[in-house]
NUTORVEX-675205 format. One record per residue: residue number from 1; residue in three letters; x, y, z of N, C-alpha, C in turn. Coordinates in steps of 0.02 Angstrom, whole numbers. Example, Ala and Ser with C-alpha at 12.3 -4.5 7.8 and 13.67 -1.06 7.14 Angstrom:
{1; "ALA"; {660; -284; 390}; {615; -225; 390}; {660; -165; 390}},
{2; "SER"; {642; -112; 354}; {684; -53; 357}; {645; 2; 394}},
This chain:
{1; "MET"; {-1933; -2386; 2797}; {-1962; -2325; 2799}; {-1948; -2263; 2757}},
{2; "SER"; {-1989; -2222; 2715}; {-1987; -2179; 2679}; {-1972; -2115; 2713}},
{3; "LEU"; {-1941; -2084; 2698}; {-1935; -1992; 2725}; {-1963; -1960; 2692}},
{4; "ARG"; {-1975; -1971; 2625}; {-2021; -1929; 2574}; {-2084; -1927; 2601}},
{5; "PRO"; {-2109; -1866; 2618}; {-2175; -1852; 2640}; {-2234; -1884; 2563}},
{6; "HIS"; {-2287; -1900; 2611}; {-2335; -1920; 2567}; {-2380; -1872; 2533}},
{7; "ALA"; {-2395; -1873; 2470}; {-2432; -1820; 2450}; {-2491; -1787; 2475}},
{8; "ALA"; {-2502; -1832; 2519}; {-2570; -1805; 2567}; {-2536; -1745; 2619}},
{9; "ALA"; {-2468; -1761; 2621}; {-2436; -1720; 2683}; {-2434; -1651; 2658}},
{10; "VAL"; {-2424; -1645; 2589}; {-2401; -1579; 2556}; {-2471; -1544; 2536}},
{11; "PRO"; {-2481; -1479; 2563}; {-2550; -1466; 2535}; {-2561; -1455; 2479}},
{12; "ALA"; {-2614; -1445; 2458}; {-2638; -1445; 2385}; {-2616; -1393; 2349}},
{13; "GLU"; {-2613; -1324; 2386}; {-2589; -1276; 2347}; {-2517; -1279; 2316}},
{14; "ASP"; {-2476; -1297; 2363}; {-2398; -1300; 2345}; {-2397; -1365; 2282}},
{15; "ARG"; {-2428; -1414; 2290}; {-2440; -1467; 2215}; {-2449; -1425; 2177}},
{16; "PHE"; {-2506; -1400; 2178}; {-2515; -1348; 2118}; {-2472; -1277; 2093}},
{17; "GLU"; {-2445; -1247; 2145}; {-2400; -1206; 2114}; {-2342; -1255; 2088}},
{18; "ALA"; {-2319; -1302; 2120}; {-2257; -1339; 2076}; {-2268; -1358; 2035}},
{19; "GLY"; {-2348; -1379; 2010}; {-2369; -1410; 1944}; {-2366; -1344; 1897}},
{20; "VAL"; {-2383; -1296; 1906}; {-2382; -1222; 1867}; {-2323; -1214; 1842}},
{21; "ARG"; {-2262; -1214; 1905}; {-2198; -1201; 1884}; {-2163; -1248; 1836}},
{22; "ARG"; {-2183; -1312; 1835}; {-2156; -1353; 1793}; {-2196; -1342; 1723}},
{23; "ILE"; {-2236; -1327; 1715}; {-2279; -1314; 1655}; {-2240; -1270; 1612}},
{24; "ARG"; {-2243; -1200; 1653}; {-2204; -1139; 1644}; {-2126; -1158; 1614}},
{25; "ALA"; {-2091; -1184; 1655}; {-2028; -1207; 1625}; {-2034; -1255; 1548}},
{26; "ARG"; {-2072; -1296; 1564}; {-2084; -1316; 1484}; {-2103; -1284; 1433}},
{27; "GLU"; {-2147; -1235; 1446}; {-2172; -1204; 1387}; {-2118; -1144; 1385}},
{28; "LEU"; {-2095; -1131; 1424}; {-2017; -1078; 1401}; {-1957; -1104; 1370}},
{29; "GLU"; {-1943; -1175; 1378}; {-1896; -1226; 1345}; {-1919; -1233; 1267}},
{30; "ALA"; {-1985; -1243; 1264}; {-2023; -1252; 1191}; {-2020; -1183; 1165}},
{31; "GLN"; {-2033; -1131; 1192}; {-2033; -1059; 1157}; {-1946; -1045; 1128}},
{32; "GLY"; {-1902; -1076; 1173}; {-1815; -1055; 1160}; {-1819; -1109; 1100}},
{33; "ARG"; {-1824; -1169; 1089}; {-1837; -1218; 1044}; {-1848; -1187; 974}},
{34; "ARG"; {-1924; -1159; 978}; {-1943; -1128; 925}; {-1914; -1057; 897}},
{35; "ALA"; {-1878; -1034; 953}; {-1860; -962; 927}; {-1793; -967; 909}},
{36; "LEU"; {-1741; -1024; 922}; {-1672; -1029; 951}; {-1635; -1015; 850}},
{37; "TRP"; {-1681; -1025; 800}; {-1652; -1013; 733}; {-1628; -937; 728}},
{38; "ARG"; {-1698; -908; 763}; {-1669; -831; 752}; {-1630; -787; 809}},
{39; "ALA"; {-1636; -825; 856}; {-1619; -783; 935}; {-1552; -813; 950}},
{40; "HIS"; {-1538; -894; 939}; {-1481; -930; 952}; {-1453; -930; 1039}},
{41; "HIS"; {-1515; -917; 1068}; {-1499; -913; 1131}; {-1573; -933; 1181}},
{42; "TRP"; {-1566; -960; 1233}; {-1618; -973; 1266}; {-1644; -916; 1312}},
{43; "PRO"; {-1708; -928; 1328}; {-1746; -869; 1346}; {-1723; -834; 1394}},
{44; "ALA"; {-1680; -884; 1451}; {-1652; -837; 1498}; {-1602; -777; 1474}},
{45; "ASP"; {-1577; -808; 1419}; {-1536; -748; 1385}; {-1546; -696; 1343}},
{46; "TYR"; {-1616; -694; 1345}; {-1638; -649; 1289}; {-1624; -574; 1324}},
{47; "THR"; {-1622; -565; 1381}; {-1603; -490; 1392}; {-1542; -469; 1385}},
{48; "THR"; {-1512; -489; 1383}; {-1445; -463; 1379}; {-1406; -494; 1315}},
{49; "HIS"; {-1437; -557; 1272}; {-1402; -581; 1189}; {-1450; -549; 1152}},
{50; "CYS"; {-1494; -553; 1162}; {-1555; -525; 1099}; {-1575; -462; 1080}},
{51; "VAL"; {-1616; -439; 1051}; {-1641; -355; 1023}; {-1702; -403; 1021}},
{52; "ARG"; {-1755; -347; 1057}; {-1840; -379; 1048}; {-1861; -341; 989}},
{53; "ILE"; {-1886; -350; 937}; {-1917; -329; 873}; {-1985; -355; 859}},
{54; "GLY"; {-2038; -312; 884}; {-2120; -344; 913}; {-2116; -373; 951}},
{55; "ASP"; {-2140; -447; 931}; {-2148; -491; 992}; {-2098; -538; 966}},
{56; "ARG"; {-2018; -533; 940}; {-1976; -578; 935}; {-1923; -557; 938}},
{57; "HIS"; {-1883; -619; 973}; {-1810; -606; 993}; {-1749; -617; 943}},
{58; "TRP"; {-1714; -558; 920}; {-1670; -590; 884}; {-1603; -585; 899}},
{59; "CYS"; {-1556; -610; 878}; {-1481; -628; 918}; {-1450; -553; 893}},
{60; "ARG"; {-1429; -524; 938}; {-1399; -454; 923}; {-1332; -462; 897}},
{61; "ARG"; {-1271; -518; 904}; {-1230; -522; 863}; {-1251; -538; 787}},
{62; "CYS"; {-1302; -569; 780}; {-1325; -592; 714}; {-1332; -497; 662}},
{63; "LEU"; {-1386; -479; 712}; {-1400; -413; 701}; {-1346; -361; 681}},
{64; "ALA"; {-1281; -373; 704}; {-1227; -321; 699}; {-1188; -355; 631}},
{65; "LEU"; {-1178; -417; 634}; {-1152; -458; 584}; {-1174; -441; 514}},
{66; "TYR"; {-1232; -460; 500}; {-1256; -489; 434}; {-1270; -419; 402}},
{67; "PRO"; {-1309; -368; 415}; {-1323; -317; 392}; {-1266; -272; 363}},
{68; "LEU"; {-1216; -261; 403}; {-1152; -230; 395}; {-1116; -273; 328}},
{69; "GLY"; {-1120; -330; 366}; {-1070; -373; 318}; {-1088; -389; 241}},
{70; "PHE"; {-1155; -392; 242}; {-1186; -390; 179}; {-1186; -319; 132}},
{71; "LEU"; {-1187; -249; 165}; {-1164; -206; 141}; {-1097; -206; 113}},
{72; "VAL"; {-1051; -210; 158}; {-981; -222; 143}; {-977; -257; 78}},
{73; "ALA"; {-1001; -311; 69}; {-995; -354; 20}; {-1020; -331; -52}},
{74; "ALA"; {-1081; -306; -50}; {-1109; -283; -114}; {-1075; -216; -118}},
{75; "LEU"; {-1032; -182; -81}; {-982; -133; -112}; {-916; -136; -134}},
{76; "SER"; {-892; -193; -95}; {-837; -223; -124}; {-855; -263; -216}},
{77; "ALA"; {-910; -295; -211}; {-922; -334; -270}; {-941; -264; -313}},
{78; "ALA"; {-956; -192; -308}; {-967; -149; -350}; {-906; -111; -355}},
{79; "GLY"; {-857; -128; -338}; {-778; -93; -337}; {-777; -50; -290}},
{80; "LEU"; {-806; -41; -237}; {-795; -11; -170}; {-767; -38; -117}},
{81; "PRO"; {-711; -65; -115}; {-683; -107; -71}; {-682; -49; -5}},
{82; "PRO"; {-687; -75; 54}; {-665; -19; 126}; {-597; -19; 113}},
{83; "TRP"; {-563; -46; 105}; {-491; -21; 102}; {-446; -52; 19}},
{84; "PRO"; {-387; -43; 22}; {-364; -65; -48}; {-350; -145; -52}},
{85; "PRO"; {-365; -162; -114}; {-358; -254; -92}; {-298; -278; -90}},
{86; "SER"; {-244; -235; -70}; {-182; -265; -58}; {-181; -274; 12}},
{87; "ALA"; {-231; -247; 41}; {-220; -256; 121}; {-257; -306; 132}},
{88; "ASP"; {-294; -344; 92}; {-358; -415; 108}; {-330; -469; 132}},
{89; "PRO"; {-258; -483; 129}; {-244; -537; 156}; {-233; -525; 228}},
{90; "ALA"; {-221; -471; 251}; {-194; -471; 330}; {-268; -444; 362}},
{91; "LEU"; {-298; -390; 326}; {-365; -367; 355}; {-413; -420; 370}},
{92; "ILE"; {-439; -455; 334}; {-495; -491; 323}; {-467; -539; 395}},
{93; "TRP"; {-400; -569; 402}; {-393; -621; 433}; {-396; -588; 528}},
{94; "LEU"; {-343; -520; 515}; {-342; -491; 581}; {-423; -457; 618}},
{95; "LEU"; {-465; -429; 560}; {-518; -407; 598}; {-586; -472; 611}},
{96; "CYS"; {-557; -524; 595}; {-604; -579; 614}; {-576; -599; 704}},
{97; "LEU"; {-537; -573; 711}; {-503; -579; 782}; {-542; -561; 844}},
{98; "PRO"; {-557; -506; 843}; {-593; -477; 891}; {-668; -513; 905}},
{99; "GLY"; {-692; -518; 864}; {-765; -563; 867}; {-756; -628; 886}},
{100; "THR"; {-698; -665; 858}; {-684; -718; 874}; {-673; -724; 956}},
{101; "VAL"; {-619; -680; 984}; {-605; -669; 1063}; {-662; -659; 1087}},
{102; "ALA"; {-706; -613; 1071}; {-772; -601; 1122}; {-803; -657; 1122}},
{103; "PHE"; {-812; -697; 1054}; {-868; -768; 1059}; {-844; -812; 1105}},
{104; "VAL"; {-784; -840; 1090}; {-747; -891; 1100}; {-732; -871; 1200}},
{105; "GLY"; {-714; -821; 1207}; {-712; -789; 1266}; {-783; -787; 1325}},
{106; "GLU"; {-824; -774; 1287}; {-892; -793; 1337}; {-909; -868; 1324}},
{107; "ALA"; {-895; -904; 1268}; {-924; -977; 1271}; {-892; -1008; 1323}},
{108; "VAL"; {-816; -1013; 1330}; {-790; -1045; 1372}; {-782; -1026; 1441}},
{109; "GLY"; {-808; -948; 1434}; {-816; -947; 1533}; {-746; -886; 1543}},
{110; "ALA"; {-717; -862; 1496}; {-673; -828; 1515}; {-687; -749; 1537}},
{111; "PHE"; {-750; -734; 1520}; {-765; -687; 1532}; {-834; -683; 1524}},
{112; "ALA"; {-882; -631; 1555}; {-946; -618; 1540}; {-969; -590; 1483}},
{113; "TYR"; {-1007; -596; 1469}; {-1070; -559; 1410}; {-1053; -498; 1428}},
{114; "ARG"; {-1032; -452; 1379}; {-1036; -359; 1389}; {-1067; -360; 1318}},
{115; "THR"; {-1129; -321; 1320}; {-1161; -304; 1259}; {-1109; -249; 1210}},
{116; "ARG"; {-1077; -207; 1224}; {-1049; -159; 1195}; {-988; -197; 1167}},
{117; "TRP"; {-957; -238; 1214}; {-884; -269; 1196}; {-907; -313; 1108}},
{118; "GLN"; {-969; -356; 1138}; {-992; -400; 1090}; {-997; -364; 1022}},
{119; "VAL"; {-1048; -314; 1028}; {-1081; -289; 962}; {-1016; -249; 931}},
{120; "GLY"; {-968; -234; 968}; {-921; -176; 920}; {-861; -220; 899}},
{121; "ALA"; {-838; -289; 935}; {-810; -338; 909}; {-829; -374; 847}},
{122; "THR"; {-908; -375; 847}; {-930; -422; 782}; {-944; -354; 741}},
{123; "LEU"; {-953; -313; 747}; {-956; -256; 682}; {-873; -258; 654}},
{124; "LEU"; {-813; -259; 686}; {-763; -275; 645}; {-751; -326; 620}},
{125; "THR"; {-780; -381; 624}; {-794; -449; 608}; {-839; -443; 533}},
{126; "ALA"; {-895; -398; 548}; {-937; -408; 492}; {-901; -361; 430}},
{127; "VAL"; {-858; -322; 447}; {-806; -289; 394}; {-767; -343; 364}},
{128; "ALA"; {-733; -374; 387}; {-685; -433; 375}; {-737; -474; 347}},
{129; "PHE"; {-789; -513; 355}; {-837; -548; 326}; {-872; -518; 275}},
{130; "GLY"; {-880; -457; 248}; {-919; -431; 197}; {-872; -429; 147}},
{131; "ARG"; {-810; -415; 153}; {-737; -387; 118}; {-726; -479; 77}},
{132; "GLY"; {-728; -526; 119}; {-725; -595; 96}; {-784; -607; 56}},
{133; "LEU"; {-842; -598; 72}; {-885; -621; 30}; {-906; -579; -24}},
{134; "GLY"; {-878; -521; -18}; {-855; -487; -108}; {-825; -525; -149}},
{135; "TYR"; {-774; -560; -100}; {-731; -594; -156}; {-769; -673; -188}},
{136; "GLU"; {-801; -686; -137}; {-843; -757; -152}; {-900; -721; -229}},
{137; "LEU"; {-940; -669; -207}; {-989; -652; -254}; {-948; -643; -327}},
{138; "ASP"; {-876; -610; -317}; {-847; -617; -389}; {-826; -676; -408}},
{139; "GLU"; {-793; -735; -381}; {-772; -797; -391}; {-782; -852; -349}},
{140; "ARG"; {-815; -883; -357}; {-855; -951; -329}; {-793; -981; -294}},
{141; "TRP"; {-803; -1011; -229}; {-765; -1042; -195}; {-689; -1008; -183}},
{142; "SER"; {-711; -945; -168}; {-647; -884; -158}; {-594; -918; -92}},
{143; "PRO"; {-554; -919; -96}; {-508; -926; -35}; {-515; -875; -5}},
{144; "GLU"; {-515; -829; -4}; {-510; -765; 26}; {-576; -767; 72}},
{145; "PHE"; {-636; -804; 58}; {-686; -800; 98}; {-684; -871; 139}},
{146; "TRP"; {-667; -915; 96}; {-680; -990; 122}; {-635; -1012; 179}},
{147; "ARG"; {-572; -982; 164}; {-528; -995; 225}; {-537; -973; 291}},
{148; "PRO"; {-548; -903; 305}; {-585; -876; 364}; {-634; -912; 393}},
{149; "VAL"; {-682; -919; 346}; {-745; -958; 362}; {-727; -1025; 402}},
{150; "ALA"; {-685; -1059; 364}; {-685; -1129; 397}; {-646; -1106; 468}},
{151; "VAL"; {-585; -1080; 459}; {-555; -1083; 526}; {-588; -1050; 578}},
{152; "PHE"; {-602; -984; 562}; {-644; -946; 624}; {-723; -984; 643}},
{153; "GLY"; {-748; -1009; 587}; {-811; -1046; 601}; {-805; -1091; 629}},
{154; "GLY"; {-744; -1146; 630}; {-728; -1193; 650}; {-721; -1179; 733}},
{155; "ILE"; {-677; -1132; 746}; {-655; -1103; 817}; {-724; -1092; 841}},
{156; "TRP"; {-785; -1054; 828}; {-844; -1032; 854}; {-888; -1099; 865}},
{157; "PHE"; {-884; -1157; 826}; {-913; -1209; 839}; {-906; -1256; 875}},
{158; "LEU"; {-819; -1252; 891}; {-802; -1296; 945}; {-815; -1258; 1008}},
{159; "ALA"; {-795; -1194; 1004}; {-834; -1133; 1081}; {-889; -1167; 1088}},
{160; "SER"; {-938; -1156; 1038}; {-1020; -1170; 1060}; {-1023; -1268; 1094}},
{161; "VAL"; {-1002; -1295; 1074}; {-1010; -1374; 1071}; {-973; -1370; 1139}},
{162; "PHE"; {-935; -1334; 1161}; {-890; -1335; 1235}; {-953; -1305; 1293}},
{163; "ARG"; {-981; -1265; 1255}; {-1028; -1226; 1312}; {-1074; -1266; 1330}},
{164; "VAL"; {-1109; -1310; 1258}; {-1162; -1322; 1255}; {-1142; -1394; 1308}},
{165; "GLN"; {-1089; -1419; 1311}; {-1063; -1477; 1354}; {-1048; -1466; 1440}},
{166; "THR"; {-1033; -1406; 1434}; {-1027; -1376; 1508}; {-1061; -1349; 1548}},
{167; "VAL"; {-1112; -1303; 1511}; {-1153; -1264; 1545}; {-1233; -1279; 1531}},
{168; "ARG"; {-1279; -1289; 1597}; {-1334; -1311; 1592}; {-1376; -1247; 1565}},
{169; "ARG"; {-1420; -1260; 1524}; {-1475; -1225; 1513}; {-1527; -1192; 1576}},
{170; "THR"; {-1544; -1147; 1572}; {-1587; -1124; 1628}; {-1645; -1107; 1605}},
C-alpha cells in the first residue's frame, strides 16, 4: 500500500503552482549558467556579491580588482610605480594576503560575506596585482607576477573547489 497521494488527490492548482516553481527554478539556474562568466555567482547571491549595471550582474570583486590593477600596471610600466621598486618583493606578496583571507574565509565558511571587507581587501590585492602585472608588461614570464599568481591563484582555486563540493547551489 502506497502512502503517496494519487495525482487526483492533489488539487490541480497545487500541481500547477508546483510546476511553475520547478520551471522558475530551472530558468533561474539557466540564467545563472549564462551569466557565470561575468557574475561568478549564482542568482541567489547576486544581491550581495554582484553589482547590477544595466540589466546584467557583474562580480563586485572583479570590478574592484581589474580596473585598479590595470591602472597600477599601466602606471608601473610607464615608470610610475606606487612605491619604490626595492619594496616590491615584500609588498606584492603582503598586499595579496587580505584579498586571499577574505576570499578563502568566505569560501570555507569561516565568516560571512561582507561587502565592505571584501571590496577593501580586494582593492589592496589589486594594487599588488597591478604592480606585478607591470613587471609582466616589461618582461615576459616575470617571476614577480607569476609566482604570486600561481600561489594565491592556486589557493583561491582550491577554496573555490572546496566551496562547490560542500555548499549546494540555491
